[in-house]
C-alpha atoms as one frame of an Amber mdcrd trajectory, in Angstrom:
protein
  -1.893   3.018  13.704   1.795   2.476  13.312   4.845   3.796  11.517   7.000
   1.637   9.225   9.320   0.474  12.017   6.321  -0.734  14.007   4.808  -2.323
  10.899   7.920  -4.464  10.581   7.158  -5.881  14.029   3.547  -6.853  13.188
   4.638 -10.424  12.496   7.574 -12.797  12.964  11.246 -11.964  12.705  11.405
 -14.088   9.549   8.624 -12.042   7.941  10.348  -8.838   9.008  13.583  -9.959
   7.330  11.742 -10.894   4.118  10.118  -7.443   4.072  13.431  -5.698   4.698
  15.093  -7.651   1.900  12.452  -6.611  -0.627  12.652  -3.044   0.649  16.402
  -3.012  -0.034  15.902  -4.481  -3.512  13.193  -2.006  -4.523  14.213   1.019
  -6.551  12.011   3.846  -7.714  12.291   5.143 -11.255  13.705   8.598 -11.949
  10.248   9.700 -13.117   8.648   8.480  -9.902  11.209  10.259  -7.747  10.580
  13.522  -9.615   6.785  13.161  -9.333   6.916  12.323  -5.637   9.150  15.268
  -4.836   6.571  17.600  -6.431   3.862  16.717  -3.889   3.297  19.989  -2.070
   0.356  19.292   0.245   0.290  16.993   3.274  -1.258  13.600   2.569  -2.114
  11.098   5.276  -2.540   7.533   4.115  -3.787   4.448   5.925  -2.171   1.232
   4.738  -3.641  -2.084   5.805  -0.748  -4.497   5.459   1.349  -7.126   7.192
   4.878  -8.437   6.595   3.665 -12.064   6.525   1.691 -11.292   3.354   3.737
 -11.774   0.158   1.555  -9.257  -1.694   2.208  -6.650   1.005   5.925  -7.338
   0.940   5.934  -6.394  -2.759   3.798  -3.253  -2.365   5.034  -1.710   0.891
   8.584  -0.801  -0.244   7.217   1.400  -3.032   4.902   3.522  -0.904   7.365
   3.604   1.998  10.233   4.807  -0.192   7.978   7.472  -1.676   7.049   8.634
   1.824  10.729   8.821   2.729  11.342  11.094  -0.276   8.683  13.616   0.694
   7.635  14.530   4.247   4.203  15.536   2.913   3.428  11.841   2.388   2.631
  10.132   5.681   1.832   6.443   5.931  -0.017   4.959   8.903   0.114   1.170
   8.978  -2.539  -1.089  10.419  -2.454  -4.877  10.680  -5.461  -6.874   9.515
  -5.714  -8.488  12.946  -6.282  -4.964  14.363  -9.307  -4.206  12.156 -11.673
  -4.913  15.074  -9.808  -2.630  17.502 -11.536   0.755  17.348  -8.595   2.449
  19.087  -6.542   1.859  15.917  -8.765   4.161  13.848  -9.528   7.864  13.818
 -13.283   7.263  13.839 -15.909   4.498  13.471 -16.570   5.372   9.800 -12.915
   4.810   8.919 -12.899   1.491  10.766 -16.085   0.335   9.024 -14.705   1.099
   5.558 -11.357  -0.592   6.198 -13.008  -3.646   7.791 -15.378  -4.014   4.844
 -12.446  -4.169   2.437 -10.698  -7.145   4.115  -7.927  -7.397   1.510  -4.303
  -6.465   2.059  -2.440  -4.500   1.011  -5.086  -1.789   0.865  -4.180   1.892
   0.722  -6.704   4.565   1.749  -6.424   8.341   1.735  -7.366   9.330   5.271
 -10.375  11.597   5.340 -11.421  10.205   1.947 -11.812   6.528   2.857 -15.307
   6.442   1.360 -13.673   6.623  -2.066 -12.359   3.139  -1.326  -8.799   1.928
  -1.464  -6.577   3.388  -4.166  -4.645   0.123  -4.132  -6.331  -3.132  -3.212
  -4.339  -6.370  -3.085  -2.877  -6.088  -6.603  -2.239  -3.305  -9.117  -5.316
  -2.449 -11.172  -3.772  -3.957 -14.308  -3.584  -7.340 -12.547  -7.126  -7.025
 -11.191  -8.350  -6.239 -14.715  -6.593  -9.290 -16.136  -8.021 -11.519 -13.397
 -11.501 -10.145 -14.061 -11.078 -10.952 -17.749  -9.872 -14.505 -17.070 -10.221
 -15.848 -13.532  -8.311 -18.995 -14.511  -5.135 -16.874 -14.648  -5.393 -15.661
 -11.017  -2.578 -17.854  -9.676  -0.330 -17.139 -12.654  -0.862 -13.380 -12.329
  -0.479 -13.426  -8.546   2.820 -15.268  -8.850   4.035 -12.841 -11.530   3.134
  -9.938  -9.224   5.047 -11.487  -6.348   8.254 -11.822  -8.392   8.168  -8.212
  -9.553   6.706  -8.433 -13.035   4.229  -5.652 -12.235   6.516  -3.331 -10.262
   6.259  -0.553 -12.848   2.471  -0.797 -12.584   2.642  -0.536  -8.789   4.756
   2.601  -9.080   2.478   4.165 -11.667  -0.661   3.417  -9.665   0.792   4.917
  -6.479   2.035   8.021  -8.305  -1.446   8.458  -9.801  -2.968   8.079  -6.318
  -0.583  10.687  -4.915  -1.536  13.098  -7.707  -5.233  12.397  -7.049  -4.691
  13.107  -3.332  -2.803  16.312  -4.128  -6.057  17.649  -5.593  -8.088  16.639
  -2.524  -5.888  17.599   0.402
């Protein structure tokens, strides 16, 4: 597992620069900052992601900035091409659950992986819209990638952090 700085080196220099640019452009809302600062229990998260992935580049800045606001939120990054390397996981159960998911970005609460990812490829609002009308998948994906669902990403992560606060 890796920290954010190591995550940036998972792929090419070009991908790293794209990720850093989106990170710099991403701002958390005042409400999100307040909610994140209230987290009082340590939370360890496993984030399957890679800078080459446009969906990851959108998602990662939000969770990373939240982690930087509160030392109780720890993010461990893993690249999809490391899913088969057992040394990258805490135990075989964790590896099995992450491998079965296969989508990135995917965010798991460590120790509670069996609950599944709390974020899986897109915000839940996008997944719901795709489920309702599969013909809109490309349209919705593209809207996600240009930031049209950023508020939904924030809200979903804040809800996941609150959920984890009750379990850690």
